[in-house]
C-alpha positions, 0 to 999 in steps of 0.5 A, a space after each residue: 500500500 502506498 505511503 500517504 503520510 502528509 497527504 490529504 484525501 477528500 472523498 465524496 460518498 465516503 459513508 459506504 461502498 467504494 468511498 468508504 473503501 478508499 477512506 480506509 485505504 488512505 487511512 491505513 497509509 497515513 493520510 488525513 481525510 476529509 469525508 463527505 456524505 449525506 449520512 451523518 451516522 455513516 460519516 461518524 462510523 467511518 471517521 472512527 474506523 479511519 482514526 483507528 486505522 491510522 489516519 492522523 486527522 479526519 474531518 467529516 462534512 455532511 452534505 448533499 452533492 446535488 447542492 452546489 452551494 453546500 459543495 462550495 462551502 465544504 471546500 472552504 471547510 476542508 481547506 480551513 481544516 487541512 490547508 490543501 488537498 492532494 487526492 480529490 475523489 469525486 466518488 458519490 453516485 447512485 444506481 439506476 438499473 432495472 427500470 425500463 427507459 419509458 418508466 423512469 420519471 423525469 425527476 429521477 433522470 435529473 436527479 441521477 444526472 445531478 448525483 452521478 455527473 454534475 456533482 463530479 464537475 462541481 466537486 472538482 470545480 470547488 477544489 481544483 483552483 487550490 490544487 493548482 495553486 499549491 503546485 504539489 503533485 495531486 490526483 483527481 479520481 472520478 468514479 464512472 462505471 463499466 456502464 460508461 463503456 456499454 449500456 449492457 442489453 437487458 439490464 435497463 441501465 440506459 440512463 445510468 450509463 448515460 450519466 457515467 458516460 458523462 463522467 468518463 468524458 468529463 475526466 478525459 477532457 479535464 486530463 487534456 486541459 490540465 496538460 503538464 501541470 502536476 495533477 493527474 486525472 484518473 477515471 475509475 470504471 468499477 465492475 461488480 462491487 458489494 456496495 449500497 448504490 442500489 439501496 441508496 437509489 431507492 432510499 434517496 430518489 424522488 418520490 413516485 418512481 416504480 420498483 426496479 427489477 434488478 437484472 440477474 447479471 447485477 446480482 451477487 456473483 463470483 465476480 463481485 469484489 468488496 469495496 476494500 478490494 476495489 479501493 486497493 486496486 484503484 489506489 495502486 493503479 493511480 500510484 502507477 500512473 494508470 489513467 483509466 482504472 478498471 477493477 474488473 479488466 477481463 469484463 472491461 476487455 469484453 465490453 470494450 470489444 463489444 463497443 468496438 464491434 458496434 462502432 466498426 459496424 456503424 463506420 462500415 455502414 456509414 461509409 457505404 452510404 457516404 460513398 453511394 451519395 457521393 456517387 449520385 449527388 453533385 454539389 
């Protein structure tokens, strides 16, 4: 495990799941922590566990990541308490699977995009100026999903995939814009991980939605890993300079091939159409 002594890690969605796993991994490495979550009780529990694991300083910040003003205020609290941030983990997210596209409410769509995509932008925006100003090596880790590669057929995850595609694109764009400054941006594509993302969706989503029918492929399986395992993979890969981090590389390879096959089919079909039009239409 990398040594994080003297470093500060800021993590949204740190009350459970991968966010909690990241908090504990950073704590074991000696990092100070700024933990953000909507659940005060979960934050208190993670704070106690992180302190016991070795974190020299843990601050907790209760807030809804869809509240941009609160995110900005939290950034101020964190900088007042810790001085600077070296690891920014924009991790908060909610699941949206098992509900057909036509049955998801507009309110759920907007909320999912706010939590899964817009909050990543707002989280980074609130702290990147200070990270650029301190000029020290720093990391931004944005949690997407394998669904950012392919919206798997039969899983009813079109809107969740759309939100996570957005995270992947945002991360790639940030990486290009940061250029050679000492901030690395990594996109995290978790596979099946034992988290509360589905339960949190049901507990926190806007009222009026239908009950999801969770696809069998998203249930617990031999491929499912723990949040702690996921966090270890993520941080080891980030330390090695990996920009696109996959907790399940074999699954990612299959999904990437499926994506490439679709694109190649589209390119071939489009090329035939373009050639035909060029042959028969003059300017």
